[in-house]
TORROVO-111510 format. One record per residue: residue in three letters; x, y, z of N, C-alpha, C in turn. Coordinates in nm, 3 decimals, padded with zeros to 5 digits. Layout:
<koldrens>
@residu = ALA n_px = X n_py = Y n_pz = Z ca_px = X ca_py = Y ca_pz = Z c_px = X c_py = Y c_pz = Z .
...
</koldrens>
This chain:
<koldrens>
@residu = UNK n_px = -07.035 n_py = 12.264 n_pz = 05.734 ca_px = -06.984 ca_py = 12.146 ca_pz = 05.670 c_px = -06.867 c_py = 12.088 c_pz = 05.750 .
@residu = UNK n_px = -06.784 n_py = 12.176 n_pz = 05.801 ca_px = -06.670 ca_py = 12.130 ca_pz = 05.881 c_px = -06.718 c_py = 12.059 c_pz = 06.007 .
@residu = UNK n_px = -06.827 n_py = 12.108 n_pz = 06.064 ca_px = -06.881 ca_py = 12.044 ca_pz = 06.184 c_px = -06.928 c_py = 11.902 c_pz = 06.153 .
@residu = UNK n_px = -06.988 n_py = 11.883 n_pz = 06.039 ca_px = -07.033 ca_py = 11.750 ca_pz = 05.999 c_px = -06.915 c_py = 11.656 c_pz = 05.980 .
@residu = UNK n_px = -06.811 n_py = 11.703 n_pz = 05.916 ca_px = -06.691 ca_py = 11.621 ca_pz = 05.895 c_px = -06.628 c_py = 11.584 c_pz = 06.029 .
@residu = UNK n_px = -06.622 n_py = 11.681 n_pz = 06.120 ca_px = -06.568 ca_py = 11.653 ca_pz = 06.252 c_px = -06.653 c_py = 11.552 c_pz = 06.327 .
@residu = UNK n_px = -06.785 n_py = 11.567 n_pz = 06.317 ca_px = -06.877 ca_py = 11.475 ca_pz = 06.384 c_px = -06.860 c_py = 11.333 c_pz = 06.329 .
@residu = UNK n_px = -06.854 n_py = 11.319 n_pz = 06.196 ca_px = -06.837 ca_py = 11.187 ca_pz = 06.136 c_px = -06.698 c_py = 11.130 c_pz = 06.162 .
@residu = UNK n_px = -06.601 n_py = 11.216 n_pz = 06.181 ca_px = -06.465 ca_py = 11.171 ca_pz = 06.209 c_px = -06.451 c_py = 11.102 c_pz = 06.343 .
@residu = UNK n_px = -06.546 n_py = 11.125 n_pz = 06.431 ca_px = -06.543 ca_py = 11.062 ca_pz = 06.563 c_px = -06.583 c_py = 10.914 c_pz = 06.558 .
@residu = UNK n_px = -06.646 n_py = 10.872 n_pz = 06.450 ca_px = -06.690 ca_py = 10.732 ca_pz = 06.438 c_px = -06.584 c_py = 10.650 c_pz = 06.364 .
@residu = UNK n_px = -06.583 n_py = 10.520 n_pz = 06.391 ca_px = -06.491 ca_py = 10.434 ca_pz = 06.316 c_px = -06.557 c_py = 10.395 c_pz = 06.183 .
@residu = UNK n_px = -06.479 n_py = 10.334 n_pz = 06.095 ca_px = -06.528 ca_py = 10.302 ca_pz = 05.960 c_px = -06.645 c_py = 10.204 c_pz = 05.961 .
@residu = UNK n_px = -06.642 n_py = 10.109 n_pz = 06.053 ca_px = -06.750 ca_py = 10.012 ca_pz = 06.060 c_px = -06.883 c_py = 10.080 c_pz = 06.094 .
@residu = UNK n_px = -06.879 n_py = 10.175 n_pz = 06.185 ca_px = -07.001 ca_py = 10.247 ca_pz = 06.223 c_px = -07.052 c_py = 10.331 c_pz = 06.106 .
@residu = UNK n_px = -06.961 n_py = 10.398 n_pz = 06.035 ca_px = -07.001 ca_py = 10.478 ca_pz = 05.919 c_px = -07.062 c_py = 10.391 c_pz = 05.810 .
@residu = UNK n_px = -07.004 n_py = 10.275 n_pz = 05.787 ca_px = -07.056 ca_py = 10.182 ca_pz = 05.688 c_px = -07.196 c_py = 10.134 c_pz = 05.727 .
@residu = UNK n_px = -07.213 n_py = 10.101 n_pz = 05.853 ca_px = -07.344 ca_py = 10.055 ca_pz = 05.901 c_px = -07.448 c_py = 10.166 c_pz = 05.889 .
@residu = UNK n_px = -07.412 n_py = 10.289 n_pz = 05.923 ca_px = -07.505 ca_py = 10.401 ca_pz = 05.912 c_px = -07.543 c_py = 10.425 c_pz = 05.766 .
@residu = UNK n_px = -07.447 n_py = 10.413 n_pz = 05.676 ca_px = -07.473 ca_py = 10.430 ca_pz = 05.533 c_px = -07.567 c_py = 10.320 c_pz = 05.482 .
@residu = UNK n_px = -07.543 n_py = 10.196 n_pz = 05.522 ca_px = -07.627 ca_py = 10.085 ca_pz = 05.479 c_px = -07.770 c_py = 10.101 c_pz = 05.530 .
@residu = UNK n_px = -07.786 n_py = 10.142 n_pz = 05.653 ca_px = -07.919 ca_py = 10.163 ca_pz = 05.710 c_px = -07.991 c_py = 10.276 c_pz = 05.636 .
@residu = UNK n_px = -07.922 n_py = 10.384 n_pz = 05.611 ca_px = -07.981 ca_py = 10.497 ca_pz = 05.539 c_px = -08.025 c_py = 10.454 c_pz = 05.399 .
@residu = UNK n_px = -07.940 n_py = 10.379 n_pz = 05.330 ca_px = -07.974 ca_py = 10.332 ca_pz = 05.195 c_px = -08.096 c_py = 10.239 c_pz = 05.202 .
@residu = UNK n_px = -08.099 n_py = 10.149 n_pz = 05.297 ca_px = -08.207 ca_py = 10.052 ca_pz = 05.307 c_px = -08.342 c_py = 10.120 c_pz = 05.326 .
@residu = UNK n_px = -08.347 n_py = 10.221 n_pz = 05.411 ca_px = -08.474 ca_py = 10.286 ca_pz = 05.440 c_px = -08.516 c_py = 10.386 c_pz = 05.335 .
@residu = UNK n_px = -08.423 n_py = 10.436 n_pz = 05.254 ca_px = -08.460 ca_py = 10.535 ca_pz = 05.153 c_px = -08.480 c_py = 10.474 c_pz = 05.015 .
@residu = UNK n_px = -08.440 n_py = 10.350 n_pz = 04.993 ca_px = -08.454 ca_py = 10.291 ca_pz = 04.859 c_px = -08.599 c_py = 10.276 c_pz = 04.819 .
@residu = UNK n_px = -08.686 n_py = 10.239 n_pz = 04.913 ca_px = -08.828 ca_py = 10.226 ca_pz = 04.881 c_px = -08.891 c_py = 10.361 c_pz = 04.852 .
@residu = UNK n_px = -08.847 n_py = 10.463 n_pz = 04.921 ca_px = -08.900 ca_py = 10.597 ca_pz = 04.899 c_px = -08.867 c_py = 10.643 c_pz = 04.757 .
@residu = UNK n_px = -08.744 n_py = 10.618 n_pz = 04.712 ca_px = -08.705 ca_py = 10.657 ca_pz = 04.577 c_px = -08.788 c_py = 10.584 c_pz = 04.472 .
@residu = UNK n_px = -08.813 n_py = 10.455 n_pz = 04.493 ca_px = -08.894 ca_py = 10.379 ca_pz = 04.398 c_px = -09.038 c_py = 10.430 c_pz = 04.393 .
@residu = UNK n_px = -09.092 n_py = 10.464 n_pz = 04.508 ca_px = -09.229 ca_py = 10.516 ca_pz = 04.513 c_px = -09.237 c_py = 10.651 c_pz = 04.443 .
@residu = UNK n_px = -09.138 n_py = 10.734 n_pz = 04.461 ca_px = -09.136 ca_py = 10.865 ca_pz = 04.395 c_px = -09.129 c_py = 10.847 c_pz = 04.244 .
@residu = UNK n_px = -09.045 n_py = 10.755 n_pz = 04.197 ca_px = -09.036 ca_py = 10.730 ca_pz = 04.053 c_px = -09.170 c_py = 10.683 c_pz = 03.997 .
@residu = UNK n_px = -09.239 n_py = 10.595 n_pz = 04.069 ca_px = -09.369 ca_py = 10.546 ca_pz = 04.023 c_px = -09.470 c_py = 10.660 c_pz = 04.016 .
@residu = UNK n_px = -09.471 n_py = 10.746 n_pz = 04.118 ca_px = -09.565 ca_py = 10.858 ca_pz = 04.119 c_px = -09.536 c_py = 10.956 c_pz = 04.006 .
@residu = UNK n_px = -09.410 n_py = 10.982 n_pz = 03.980 ca_px = -09.373 ca_py = 11.072 ca_pz = 03.871 c_px = -09.417 c_py = 11.014 c_pz = 03.737 .
@residu = UNK n_px = -09.396 n_py = 10.885 n_pz = 03.717 ca_px = -09.440 ca_py = 10.821 ca_pz = 03.593 c_px = -09.592 c_py = 10.828 c_pz = 03.577 .
@residu = UNK n_px = -09.665 n_py = 10.807 n_pz = 03.687 ca_px = -09.811 ca_py = 10.815 ca_pz = 03.683 c_px = -09.857 c_py = 10.956 c_pz = 03.650 .
@residu = UNK n_px = -09.793 n_py = 11.055 n_pz = 03.708 ca_px = -09.830 ca_py = 11.195 ca_pz = 03.681 c_px = -09.801 c_py = 11.229 c_pz = 03.535 .
@residu = UNK n_px = -09.690 n_py = 11.182 n_pz = 03.483 ca_px = -09.659 ca_py = 11.208 ca_pz = 03.341 c_px = -09.763 c_py = 11.145 c_pz = 03.250 .
@residu = UNK n_px = -09.806 n_py = 11.025 n_pz = 03.284 ca_px = -09.909 ca_py = 10.957 ca_pz = 03.203 c_px = -10.039 c_py = 11.036 c_pz = 03.207 .
@residu = UNK n_px = -10.079 n_py = 11.080 n_pz = 03.326 ca_px = -10.202 ca_py = 11.159 ca_pz = 03.340 c_px = -10.192 c_py = 11.290 c_pz = 03.265 .
@residu = UNK n_px = -10.075 n_py = 11.354 n_pz = 03.269 ca_px = -10.056 ca_py = 11.480 ca_pz = 03.195 c_px = -10.066 c_py = 11.458 c_pz = 03.046 .
@residu = UNK n_px = -10.013 n_py = 11.347 n_pz = 02.999 ca_px = -10.020 ca_py = 11.315 ca_pz = 02.856 c_px = -10.165 c_py = 11.296 c_pz = 02.813 .
@residu = UNK n_px = -10.242 n_py = 11.225 n_pz = 02.893 ca_px = -10.384 ca_py = 11.203 ca_pz = 02.862 c_px = -10.459 c_py = 11.337 c_pz = 02.862 .
@residu = UNK n_px = -10.431 n_py = 11.421 n_pz = 02.960 ca_px = -10.498 ca_py = 11.551 ca_pz = 02.969 c_px = -10.459 c_py = 11.639 c_pz = 02.851 .
@residu = UNK n_px = -10.334 n_py = 11.633 n_pz = 02.808 ca_px = -10.290 ca_py = 11.713 ca_pz = 02.693 c_px = -10.363 c_py = 11.669 c_pz = 02.567 .
@residu = UNK n_px = -10.383 n_py = 11.539 n_pz = 02.550 ca_px = -10.458 ca_py = 11.490 ca_pz = 02.434 c_px = -10.602 c_py = 11.540 c_pz = 02.437 .
@residu = UNK n_px = -10.663 n_py = 11.539 n_pz = 02.556 ca_px = -10.800 ca_py = 11.589 ca_pz = 02.569 c_px = -10.808 c_py = 11.737 c_pz = 02.535 .
@residu = UNK n_px = -10.712 n_py = 11.813 n_pz = 02.584 ca_px = -10.710 ca_py = 11.957 ca_pz = 02.557 c_px = -10.692 c_py = 11.983 c_pz = 02.408 .
@residu = UNK n_px = -10.605 n_py = 11.907 n_pz = 02.343 ca_px = -10.584 ca_py = 11.923 ca_pz = 02.199 c_px = -10.713 c_py = 11.893 c_pz = 02.123 .
@residu = UNK n_px = -10.783 n_py = 11.788 n_pz = 02.162 ca_px = -10.908 ca_py = 11.751 ca_pz = 02.096 c_px = -11.013 c_py = 11.860 c_pz = 02.115 .
@residu = UNK n_px = -11.023 n_py = 11.913 n_pz = 02.237 ca_px = -11.120 ca_py = 12.021 ca_pz = 02.262 c_px = -11.086 c_py = 12.145 c_pz = 02.181 .
@residu = UNK n_px = -10.958 n_py = 12.175 n_pz = 02.169 ca_px = -10.916 ca_py = 12.291 ca_pz = 02.090 c_px = -10.952 c_py = 12.271 c_pz = 01.943 .
@residu = UNK n_px = -10.929 n_py = 12.151 n_pz = 01.892 ca_px = -10.966 ca_py = 12.122 ca_pz = 01.752 c_px = -11.116 c_py = 12.136 c_pz = 01.732 .
@residu = UNK n_px = -11.194 n_py = 12.088 n_pz = 01.827 ca_px = -11.340 ca_py = 12.100 ca_pz = 01.817 c_px = -11.383 c_py = 12.246 c_pz = 01.820 .
@residu = UNK n_px = -11.317 n_py = 12.327 n_pz = 01.903 ca_px = -11.348 ca_py = 12.469 ca_pz = 01.912 c_px = -11.317 c_py = 12.540 c_pz = 01.780 .
@residu = UNK n_px = -11.203 n_py = 12.508 n_pz = 01.720 ca_px = -11.165 ca_py = 12.569 ca_pz = 01.593 c_px = -11.263 c_py = 12.528 c_pz = 01.484 .
@residu = UNK n_px = -11.302 n_py = 12.402 n_pz = 01.482 ca_px = -11.400 ca_py = 12.356 ca_pz = 01.385 c_px = -11.533 c_py = 12.430 c_pz = 01.401 .
@residu = UNK n_px = -11.574 n_py = 12.453 n_pz = 01.524 ca_px = -11.698 ca_py = 12.525 ca_pz = 01.551 c_px = -11.689 c_py = 12.669 c_pz = 01.500 .
@residu = UNK n_px = -11.575 n_py = 12.733 n_pz = 01.521 ca_px = -11.557 ca_py = 12.869 ca_pz = 01.471 c_px = -11.561 c_py = 12.873 c_pz = 01.320 .
@residu = UNK n_px = -11.502 n_py = 12.775 n_pz = 01.256 ca_px = -11.503 ca_py = 12.769 ca_pz = 01.109 c_px = -11.645 c_py = 12.749 c_pz = 01.057 .
@residu = UNK n_px = -11.725 n_py = 12.669 n_pz = 01.127 ca_px = -11.862 ca_py = 12.645 ca_pz = 01.084 c_px = -11.947 c_py = 12.770 c_pz = 01.096 .
@residu = UNK n_px = -11.920 n_py = 12.854 n_pz = 01.196 ca_px = -11.998 ca_py = 12.977 ca_pz = 01.215 c_px = -11.973 c_py = 13.075 c_pz = 01.102 .
@residu = UNK n_px = -11.853 n_py = 13.076 n_pz = 01.048 ca_px = -11.820 ca_py = 13.172 ca_pz = 00.941 c_px = -11.875 c_py = 13.121 c_pz = 00.814 .
</koldrens>
């Protein structure tokens, strides 16, 4: 960590600000894409959970009918 601080200390404030802005610009789209993918996965999991619940209910009903 100290090496990183020393390395960044060699740059002036304008350079550090520019590096930060460039890093933010290129990573902002990645964060948005990750959020979209996570939301999509949650939706798919919710749908699959409903299907599993329905299948379980059908299985229990079948067992009750056999008795």
